[in-house]
C-alpha positions in Angstrom: 0.0 -0.1 -0.1 2.8 2.3 0.9 4.6 1.4 -2.3 1.5 2.2 -4.3 1.1 5.5 -2.6 4.7 6.4 -3.1 4.4 5.5 -6.7 1.3 7.6 -7.2 3.1 10.6 -5.6 6.1 10.1 -7.9 3.7 9.9 -10.9 1.9 13.1 -9.8 5.3 14.9 -9.3 6.4 13.8 -12.8 3.3 14.8 -14.3 3.7 18.3 -12.6 7.3 18.6 -14.0 6.0 17.5 -17.5 3.2 20.0 -17.2 5.5 22.8 -16.1 7.7 22.5 -19.3 4.7 22.1 -21.6 2.9 25.2 -20.3 5.8 27.4 -19.2 6.1 29.2 -22.6 2.4 29.9 -22.3 2.5 31.3 -18.9 5.9 33.1 -18.7 7.6 34.9 -21.5 10.8 37.1 -21.2 10.9 40.1 -23.5 13.8 40.4 -26.0 16.6 42.9 -25.7 15.4 45.1 -28.4 16.2 48.2 -26.4 20.0 47.6 -26.2 21.2 49.4 -29.1 19.0 52.5 -29.4 19.6 55.3 -31.7 17.9 58.9 -31.8 15.3 59.1 -34.5 13.5 62.3 -35.6 10.4 62.6 -37.9 8.8 65.7 -39.1 5.5 66.7 -40.8 3.6 64.0 -39.0 0.3 65.9 -38.4 -2.5 64.0 -40.1 -0.3 61.0 -41.4 -1.1 57.3 -40.7 1.0 54.8 -38.6 0.6 51.6 -36.6 2.0 50.2 -33.3 2.3 46.5 -32.6 2.6 45.4 -29.0 3.7 42.0 -28.1 3.1 41.3 -24.5 5.6 39.4 -22.3 5.9 38.7 -18.7 4.0 36.4 -16.1 0.4 35.5 -16.9 -0.2 34.2 -13.4 1.1 37.2 -11.4 -0.1 39.6 -14.2 3.2 41.4 -14.3 3.2 42.2 -17.8 5.1 44.5 -20.1 4.4 45.2 -23.7 6.9 46.2 -26.1 5.8 49.1 -28.3 6.9 48.9 -32.0 6.1 51.8 -34.1 6.1 52.0 -38.0 7.6 55.6 -37.7 9.3 56.5 -41.1 9.2 52.9 -42.3 7.1 51.1 -45.0 7.0 54.3 -46.9 8.8 54.0 -50.4 6.8 56.7 -52.0 7.3 59.1 -49.2 3.6 60.0 -48.7 3.9 60.1 -45.0 1.8 57.0 -44.5 4.0 54.4 -42.7 1.3 51.6 -42.4 -0.7 51.3 -45.6 -4.1 49.7 -45.0 -3.4 46.7 -47.2 -0.3 45.8 -45.2 -2.0 46.1 -41.9 -4.9 44.0 -43.0 -2.4 41.1 -44.0 -0.9 40.8 -40.5 -1.5 37.4 -39.0 -1.4 38.1 -35.1 -1.2 34.3 -34.4 1.9 34.0 -36.5 3.5 37.2 -34.9 2.7 35.8 -31.4 4.6 32.6 -32.4 7.6 34.5 -33.9 7.9 36.9 -31.0 7.3 34.1 -28.3 4.8 36.5 -26.7 1.8 35.7 -24.4 -0.3 37.9 -26.7 0.0 40.5 -29.5 -2.0 43.6 -29.7 -2.5 45.5 -33.0 -2.7 49.3 -32.2 -3.6 50.8 -35.5 -4.0 52.1 -38.0 -3.7 55.5 -36.1 -3.4 59.1 -37.2 -0.6 61.4 -35.7 -2.0 64.6 -34.0 1.5 66.0 -33.5 3.9 67.7 -35.9 7.1 66.1 -35.1 8.6 63.4 -32.8 12.1 62.5 -31.4 12.5 59.0 -30.1 15.3 56.6 -29.0 14.5 53.7 -31.4 15.7 50.2 -31.1 15.6 47.1 -33.2 13.5 46.9 -36.3 11.2 43.9 -36.4 9.3 42.6 -39.3 5.8 41.9 -38.2 4.4 39.8 -41.1 5.6 42.2 -43.7 5.1 45.5 -41.7 8.5 46.9 -40.4 8.5 48.7 -37.0 11.0 50.1 -34.5 11.1 49.2 -30.9 10.3 52.7 -29.1 9.3 51.9 -25.5 8.3 49.4 -22.8 4.7 49.8 -21.4 3.9 48.3 -18.1 0.3 47.1 -18.2 -1.8 47.9 -15.1 -3.4 45.0 -13.5 -7.0 44.9 -14.6 -6.3 46.9 -17.7 -8.7 46.2 -20.5 -7.5 48.4 -23.2 -10.3 50.1 -25.1 -12.7 48.9 -22.4 -10.8 51.3 -19.9 -11.1 54.8 -21.2 -9.9 57.7 -19.2 -7.6 55.5 -17.2 -4.3 56.9 -16.3 -1.4 54.8 -17.6 2.4 55.0 -17.2 5.1 54.2 -19.7 8.8 54.1 -19.8 9.8 56.4 -22.6 12.3 59.2 -23.4 10.3 60.5 -26.4 10.0 64.2 -27.2 7.0 65.4 -29.4 5.8 68.8 -30.6 2.8 70.6 -31.9 3.9 73.8 -33.7 2.5 77.3 -33.3 -0.6 77.6 -35.5 -1.4 73.9 -35.4 -4.6 72.5 -33.6 -4.4 70.8 -30.2 -7.1 68.7 -28.7 -7.1 68.8 -24.8 -8.9 66.8 -22.1 -8.9 68.3 -18.6 -9.5 65.9 -15.9 -11.3 66.6 -12.5 -7.9 66.9 -10.7 -7.0 69.7 -13.1 -4.4 67.7 -15.1 -4.5 68.4 -18.9 -3.9 65.8 -21.5 -3.2 66.6 -25.2 -4.0 64.2 -28.0 -1.1 62.7 -29.9 -2.8 60.3 -32.0 -6.3 59.5 -33.5 -7.4 55.9 -33.6 -8.9 54.1 -36.5 -9.0 50.8 -34.6 -12.5 50.8 -33.0 -13.9 53.4 -35.4 -12.3 53.0 -38.9 -14.5 55.8 -40.3 -13.1 58.3 -37.8 -11.5 61.2 -39.8 -8.7 63.6 -38.9 -10.6 66.5 -40.5 -13.5 66.0 -38.1 -11.7 66.1 -34.9 -12.7 69.6 -34.2 -16.2 68.2 -33.6 -15.1 65.2 -31.5 -16.7 66.4 -28.4 -20.2 65.4 -29.6 -19.1 61.8 -29.9 -17.5 61.2 -26.5 -19.0 60.1 -23.4 -16.8 62.1 -20.9 -16.9 61.1 -17.3 -18.1 63.4 -14.7 -15.7 66.3 -14.1 -13.8 65.8 -17.4 -13.8 68.7 -20.1 -12.8 68.7 -23.8 -11.2 71.6 -25.6 -10.0 72.2 -29.3 -7.6 75.1 -29.7 -5.0 76.6 -32.1 -1.7 76.9 -30.4 -0.2 80.5 -30.1 3.2 78.9 -29.4 4.8 75.5 -29.8 4.0 72.8 -27.3 6.8 70.4 -26.5 5.9 67.0 -24.7 8.7 65.7 -22.7 9.0 62.7 -20.2 9.5 63.2 -16.5 12.6 61.2 -15.4 11.9 58.7 -18.2 8.2 58.3 -17.4 5.3 59.4 -19.5 1.6 59.4 -18.5 -1.0 58.4 -21.1 -4.8 58.2 -21.3 -7.4 57.3 -24.0 -10.8 58.6 -24.7 -13.8 56.2 -25.5 -13.1 56.4 -29.3 -9.6 55.0 -28.5 -7.7 58.3 -29.2 -4.5 58.6 -27.3 -3.4 61.6 -25.1 -0.2 62.5 -23.1 -0.2 64.4 -19.9 1.2 67.9 -20.3 2.0 70.7 -17.6 4.6 70.5 -14.8 7.6 68.4 -15.9 5.7 66.9 -18.7 5.8 69.8 -21.1 7.4 73.2 -21.7 4.0 74.8 -20.7 0.3 73.9 -20.0 -2.0 75.1 -22.8 
């Protein structure tokens, strides 16, 4: 009886060991070192042009300590120099299951196409990866808040590790959210993910389409001087509205002034 019990325990232990190695890649995935050899990259004349981000997610699926690598098509996939770095036909062909396997990620998020609402950007870019035909630079790590549900969590404040500087020039439009604490957030990109028919030319009327939480306010202004977004000790704060458009925190250490 003791022998049978011992054999049973050994069998269970063996099964657990086998299960660990079978399921480990699906539970824990380490991010690549795509940020080791970063180089400065500056892009101009971005306002109104299209791009896409691909976000492979790595980390521990049990503890929910997850990090996404943000890969941006900035300046790439653009042989005709039109400013569109993620043509619709290329984005439509991306097989996320294939990308997930190739990147050994827990999940892959396609964040695009999107439209820039800034005029220029300076970023430390890392490795270029080919995502099923669409090239993109590594540009930052985004530590995913526990309980975060992406587009299902609008107006949530999120933190990212980033050394990016961006600017909206004097005379250009700026779309601003003011939250109940008096913090201002300026749109850096318009989304065509949830709403493919959303148009850059119609952003001035966006307020009528938003379901702003209590205490939040929306503004559309033309800047009388250049606004420069900047990180605070390598940190940027981000939020999204319920249309999926993305905003960066401004004011204090996050920009050269608060519009």
